[in-house]
C-alpha positions in Angstrom: 110.5 75.7 102.8 109.2 74.7 99.3 106.1 73.1 101.2 105.5 76.2 103.1 105.3 78.3 100.1 103.2 76.0 98.5 100.8 75.9 101.5 100.8 79.7 101.4 99.8 80.2 97.9 97.2 77.7 98.0 95.6 79.5 101.1 95.9 82.8 99.1 94.1 81.2 96.1 91.6 79.7 98.0 90.8 83.2 99.9 90.8 84.8 96.4 88.4 82.3 94.8 85.9 82.3 97.6 86.0 85.8 98.3 85.3 86.7 94.7 82.3 84.7 94.9 81.3 86.4 98.2 81.6 89.8 96.9 79.4 89.5 93.7 76.8 87.8 95.8 76.5 90.6 98.4 76.8 93.2 95.9 73.8 92.0 94.1 71.5 92.8 97.2 72.0 96.5 96.7 73.6 96.9 93.2 70.3 96.5 91.2 68.4 99.2 93.5 69.6 102.3 91.7 68.7 100.6 88.1 65.2 99.9 89.0 63.7 103.4 87.2 65.7 102.3 83.9 64.4 98.5 84.3 61.1 99.7 84.7 60.9 101.5 81.3 62.8 98.8 79.5 60.7 96.1 81.0 57.4 98.0 80.7 56.7 97.6 84.4 54.9 99.9 86.8 56.4 101.2 90.1 54.9 98.3 92.1 55.9 95.6 89.5 59.4 96.5 89.3 60.0 96.2 93.1 59.4 92.2 92.5 62.9 92.4 91.0 64.3 93.1 94.5 61.9 91.1 96.4 62.1 87.8 94.4 65.9 88.1 95.2 65.7 88.9 98.9 63.1 86.2 99.8 64.7 83.3 98.0 68.2 84.2 99.2 66.5 84.0 102.8 64.8 80.8 102.6 67.7 79.0 100.9 70.1 80.1 103.2 68.6 77.8 105.9 69.5 74.4 104.3 73.3 75.3 103.5 74.4 73.2 106.5 72.7 70.3 105.6 73.6 70.5 101.8 77.3 71.0 102.3 77.4 67.8 104.6 75.3 65.7 102.3 77.4 67.0 98.9 80.2 68.1 100.3 81.2 72.0 100.5 83.3 72.0 97.3 80.8 70.5 95.1 78.0 72.8 96.7 80.4 75.9 96.0 80.8 74.8 92.7 77.3 74.3 91.9 76.3 77.5 93.6 78.7 79.9 91.8 78.0 78.4 88.3 74.2 78.9 89.0 74.6 82.5 90.5 77.2 83.2 87.5 74.8 81.9 84.6 71.5 83.2 86.3 73.2 86.7 86.5 73.8 86.5 82.8 70.0 85.5 81.8 68.8 88.7 84.2 70.9 90.9 81.9 69.4 89.2 78.9 65.8 89.4 80.4 63.3 90.8 77.7 60.3 90.7 80.0 59.4 91.6 83.7 58.4 88.1 84.3 61.7 86.7 82.9 63.5 89.1 85.0 61.7 88.2 88.2 62.1 84.3 87.6 65.8 84.7 86.9 66.5 87.0 90.0 64.5 84.3 92.0 67.1 81.6 90.8 70.1 84.1 91.3 68.9 84.1 94.8 68.2 80.3 95.1 71.9 79.8 93.9 73.6 82.8 95.7 72.3 82.3 99.0 74.8 79.6 99.9 78.0 81.8 98.7 78.4 83.7 102.3 78.1 81.2 104.5 80.0 78.8 102.7 82.8 81.1 102.3 82.9 82.0 106.2 83.1 78.2 106.8 85.8 77.8 104.1 87.9 80.3 105.8 87.5 79.2 109.2 88.7 75.6 108.2 91.4 77.0 105.9 93.1 79.2 108.3 94.6 77.9 111.7 93.0 78.8 114.9 95.4 81.6 115.8 94.5 83.3 112.2 91.0 83.3 112.5 90.8 86.9 113.2 92.8 87.6 110.3 90.6 85.6 108.0 87.4 86.8 109.5 88.9 90.5 108.6 89.3 89.5 105.0 85.7 88.0 104.9 84.3 90.8 106.6 85.8 93.2 103.9 83.7 91.2 101.3 80.7 91.2 103.5 80.7 94.8 104.6 82.2 96.6 101.6 79.5 95.1 99.1 76.5 96.6 100.5 78.4 100.1 100.5 79.8 100.0 97.1 76.8 98.5 95.2 74.9 101.5 94.8 78.0 103.6 93.6 78.8 100.9 91.1 75.4 100.1 90.2 74.7 103.9 89.3 78.1 104.3 87.4 77.4 101.4 85.3 73.6 102.4 84.7 74.6 105.8 83.9 77.6 105.1 81.5 76.8 101.8 80.2 73.2 100.1 80.6 71.3 98.4 83.5 72.1 95.2 82.1 75.6 95.8 82.9 74.7 95.6 86.8 74.2 91.8 86.2 76.8 90.9 83.1 79.8 92.7 85.5 79.3 89.3 87.7 80.3 87.0 84.7 84.1 87.6 84.8 84.3 87.6 88.5 82.1 84.4 88.7 84.1 82.5 86.2 87.4 83.2 87.8 85.9 82.2 91.3 84.8 79.0 89.8 88.3 78.1 88.3 89.9 79.0 91.6 87.4 76.8 93.7 87.6 73.9 91.3 91.6 74.0 91.3 92.5 75.1 94.9 89.4 74.2 97.4 89.9 70.9 98.7 87.0 68.2 99.0 85.1 68.0 102.2 83.8 65.3 104.0 80.2 64.0 103.3 77.6 62.5 105.6 74.4 61.2 105.0 72.0 62.4 107.7 68.1 62.7 107.8 66.8 65.9 106.4 64.0 67.5 108.7 61.9 68.6 105.7 59.0 69.7 108.1 61.3 71.7 110.2 62.5 73.5 107.2 59.4 74.1 105.6 58.3 75.8 108.9 61.1 77.9 109.3 60.9 78.8 105.5 57.4 79.8 105.8 58.4 82.1 108.8 61.3 83.7 107.2 59.8 84.0 103.7 56.7 85.7 105.2 58.7 88.0 107.4 60.7 89.1 104.3 57.5 89.7 102.1 56.2 91.8 105.0 59.2 93.9 105.4 59.9 94.4 101.5 56.1 94.9 100.6 54.8 96.9 103.9 55.7 100.4 102.7 54.2 100.1 99.5 50.8 98.6 100.6 50.6 100.8 104.0 51.7 98.0 106.6 49.0 96.6 108.4 46.5 98.8 106.8 46.5 95.9 104.0 45.0 92.4 104.6 48.5 91.2 102.5 50.6 92.4 105.4 48.2 91.0 108.0 48.5 87.5 106.5 52.1 87.7 106.0 52.5 88.6 109.7 50.1 85.7 110.7 51.9 83.1 108.7 55.5 84.5 110.0 54.3 84.0 113.6 52.5 80.7 113.1 55.6 79.2 111.0 57.9 80.2 114.0 55.7 79.0 116.8 55.3 75.5 114.9 58.9 75.5 114.3 59.8 75.8 117.9 57.7 73.3 119.1 58.6 70.8 116.3 62.4 71.3 117.3 61.5 70.6 120.9 59.7 67.3 120.0 62.1 65.9 117.0 64.5 63.6 117.5 66.6 65.2 114.6 65.5 69.0 114.3 66.4 71.1 111.5 68.9 73.3 113.5 71.4 71.4 115.9 70.3 72.2 119.6 74.2 72.6 120.2 74.2 75.9 118.4 71.7 77.4 121.0 73.6 75.8 123.9 76.9 78.1 122.9 76.8 81.5 124.7 79.3 83.4 122.2 77.5 82.0 119.2 74.0 83.0 120.4 75.5 86.5 121.5 77.4 86.7 118.0 74.1 86.0 116.1 72.3 89.0 118.2 75.1 91.3 117.4 75.5 90.7 114.0 71.6 91.4 113.6 72.2 95.0 115.2 75.0 95.6 112.9 73.1 94.5 109.9 70.3 97.1 111.1 72.6 99.8 111.5 74.8 99.3 108.3 72.0 98.9 105.5 69.6 101.3 107.3 72.2 104.0 107.1 73.1 103.2 103.6 69.0 103.2 102.6 68.9 107.0 104.1 71.8 108.5 102.6 71.2 108.2 98.8 67.8 109.8 99.0 69.0 112.4 101.3 71.8 113.5 99.1 69.9 113.3 95.9 66.6 114.1 96.4 67.0 116.9 98.7 70.5 118.2 98.2 70.3 117.7 94.6 73.7 115.4 94.2 73.8 113.4 91.0 74.3 109.7 91.3 78.4 109.8 90.6 78.7 112.5 93.4 76.5 110.6 95.9 78.6 107.5 95.1 82.0 109.4 95.8 80.6 111.0 99.1 79.5 107.5 100.6 82.7 105.6 99.3 84.9 106.9 102.3 82.6 104.8 104.5 83.8 101.6 102.8 87.7 102.9 103.2 86.9 103.2 106.9 85.6 99.8 107.1 88.6 98.4 105.3 91.0 100.3 107.5 89.4 99.0 110.8 89.2 95.5 109.6 93.1 95.4 108.8 93.7 97.0 112.1 91.6 94.8 114.3 92.7 91.6 112.6 96.2 92.1 114.4 94.9 93.9 117.5 92.7 90.8 118.4 95.8 88.8 119.0 96.5 91.1 122.0 93.3 92.8 122.9 90.3 91.4 124.1 87.6 91.2 121.4 84.8 92.6 123.8 86.8 95.7 124.3 87.3 96.3 120.6 83.2 95.7 120.1 82.5 98.2 122.9 84.8 100.9 121.0 83.6 100.0 117.8 79.8 100.7 119.0 80.8 103.9 120.6 82.4 105.1 117.3 79.2 103.9 115.6 77.1 106.1 118.1 79.1 109.1 117.8 79.0 109.1 113.8 75.0 108.7 114.1 74.9 111.4 116.7 76.7 113.7 114.3 74.7 112.7 111.9 71.4 113.7 113.8 73.0 117.2 113.5 72.9 117.5 109.7 70.9 119.9 108.1 70.5 120.5 104.2 73.3 122.9 104.3 75.7 120.2 105.9 79.2 120.1 103.7 80.7 117.1 101.7 83.6 116.9 104.2 81.2 116.6 107.1 79.4 113.7 105.4 83.0 112.1 104.6 84.2 112.4 107.9 81.0 111.0 109.6 81.2 108.2 107.1 84.9 107.2 107.8 83.9 107.3 111.6 81.0 105.1 111.0 82.9 102.6 108.9 85.9 102.4 111.5 83.2 101.7 114.1 81.5 99.0 112.3 84.8 97.2 111.4 85.9 97.2 114.9 82.6 95.4 115.6 82.3 93.1 112.7 85.6 91.4 113.1 85.4 90.4 116.8 82.0 89.3 116.5 82.7 87.1 113.6 85.5 85.5 115.2 84.3 85.3 119.0 80.8 83.6 117.8 82.9 80.5 116.7 85.6 80.6 119.4 83.8 77.9 121.5 81.7 76.3 118.7 82.6 72.9 117.7 83.9 72.8 114.1 81.4 70.2 112.8 78.6 72.7 113.6 80.3 75.7 111.4 78.3 74.7 108.3 74.8 75.1 110.1 76.3 78.0 112.1 77.3 80.5 109.2 74.2 79.8 107.5 72.2 81.2 110.8 74.6 83.7 111.2 74.3 85.3 107.6 70.5 84.9 107.9 70.5 86.9 111.0 72.7 89.7 109.2 70.4 89.8 106.6 67.2 89.8 108.3 68.7 92.6 110.6 69.2 94.6 107.3 65.6 94.2 106.1 64.3 95.0 109.5 66.3 98.1 109.8 65.7 99.4 106.2 62.0 98.5 106.9 61.9 100.4 110.2 63.8 103.9 109.1 61.9 104.2 105.8 58.7 103.6 107.7 59.6 106.0 110.3 60.9 108.7 107.6 57.3 108.4 105.8 55.5 109.1 108.7 57.6 111.8 110.2 57.6 113.5 106.9 53.8 113.6 106.9 53.9 114.9 110.4 56.4 117.3 109.9 54.7 118.7 107.0 51.3 119.1 108.6 52.8 121.0 111.8 55.0 123.3 109.6 52.2 124.0 107.4 49.9 124.9 110.3 52.2 127.4 111.3 52.6 129.3 107.8 50.2 132.3 107.1 50.2 134.5 104.1 49.4 138.0 105.7 47.5 140.8 103.4 50.6 142.9 104.3 53.0 140.3 102.5 50.5 140.1 99.3 50.6 143.8 98.9 54.3 144.0 99.0 54.5 141.4 96.1 55.4 143.6 93.1 53.2 141.4 90.4 50.8 138.7 90.4 53.0 136.0 88.7 55.2 136.2 91.8 52.2 136.1 94.0 51.0 133.0 92.6 54.6 131.6 92.6 55.0 132.3 96.5 52.9 129.7 97.7 54.6 126.9 95.5 57.9 128.1 96.7 56.9 128.4 100.2 55.5 124.8 100.2 58.9 123.5 98.4 60.7 124.7 101.4 58.4 123.4 103.7 58.8 120.0 102.3 62.5 120.4 102.5 62.5 121.0 106.3 60.0 118.4 106.8 62.3 116.3 105.2 65.5 117.4 107.0 63.8 116.9 110.6 62.5 113.5 109.5 66.1 112.3 108.4 67.9 113.7 111.6 64.9 111.8 113.6 65.8 108.4 111.8 69.7 109.0 112.6 68.8 109.7 116.2 66.8 106.6 116.2 69.6 104.5 114.9 71.9 105.7 117.6 69.6 104.9 120.4 69.3 101.4 118.9 72.8 101.1 118.8 73.6 102.5 122.4 70.9 99.8 123.5 72.4 96.9 122.3 76.0 97.8 123.6 75.3 95.7 127.1 75.0 92.7 124.8 79.0 92.6 125.0 78.8 91.3 128.4 77.2 88.0 127.1 80.2 87.2 125.2 82.8 84.9 126.9 86.4 85.7 126.7 88.3 82.8 125.1 90.8 82.9 127.7 94.7 83.0 126.8 96.4 85.2 124.5 97.2 82.5 122.2 93.4 81.9 121.6 92.2 85.8 121.7 92.4 85.9 117.8 89.8 82.8 117.7 
């Protein structure tokens, strides 16, 4: 009895420790966004320059996610975890203390380097800590941290910036990072280490492809996409790097990524699915804050409160799904979840600028429920038939796919939004006519001069309303198009394995 209690306590402490690390890393992908205008003034940076605070972190984290599997095998998962949490916590503090733009960009880049390993390591550790029949519960816990971070990030960042300072966006990581470090030191067991050859060429080629793609996605909107030679070069580098990586992997005796990963149907299908989930999750969260603040006039805090129920929906779904997966086929849960997400996006495609807060809340809850129903089964079924020794590499690639999906999703919807705004503005403007009768009816010259400006502002509002609706509709069709992928997933078989 005493031994069972001790094991239970140890499992709980391991879970809490690694989830603290996961949450602060995921939060940092979005929490700094709302603080950028304040940083810009404090660091004397231009609008183009300040975006490198985000770009440096995203690109560094994407590239350094790739070798997590090798590093955890070579140095041990616990040791890598400790170094990653310590480095991430220290660089968070240094970001908060940065006095110039160059300092901020450098420490954000280092923050991305250290933080890259936290999410894949936490997933692999939970899968190894919990027995196979409890993998669904473990992935529910892990999924809450991964999904809640992007949803609550803008809310928390806005609140800290509004009432304290933008520097607290980074300082808030310190207490949680220290607690996580202590917990990992005390409770996470040492893992086996294995000396294997590091495929430096394979890593370099894949890092070139991923890094160039992230730069393309992050910088494209600012420099007008493929009209810019910069974006063209990123595209060439990404395609060339990926092509050479594939050729090298097919001819190398020890490729950078184990071929066994790509022979597992469930894992490959899970990676594709999580890519789609990444598109829907962050793309929606990129659209709604600007929609609410710029066009509906909501303050930052109100925007955060309206968006928060989406996170509550995610948490509720994950708690339910973690138990249901023991008795229900995971593929059915994924199908139900994707239908709920599609329904929420269909309802959002009917929004206008008079939409009520209750409608925003209920569509958010509905979408959160759908994402929760999709995320947990994917995160468990993906590893159902994968050998345990491949988990280190597998979790890294899984996290990378989710992040790339998020980056691509945000880039697509923002590019479509900008383009549609211009098109709608021109089309609506072409239909406006100020007739002589209307001008004569105006009682004063001041009102006459004010009329075109007011009309133009209303024209912009209507153009924006149509553009946002088009984006929500686009996301709905992307989600529906991905639904047939559920048939690629295999049923683990027996009831006892359904949770895995």
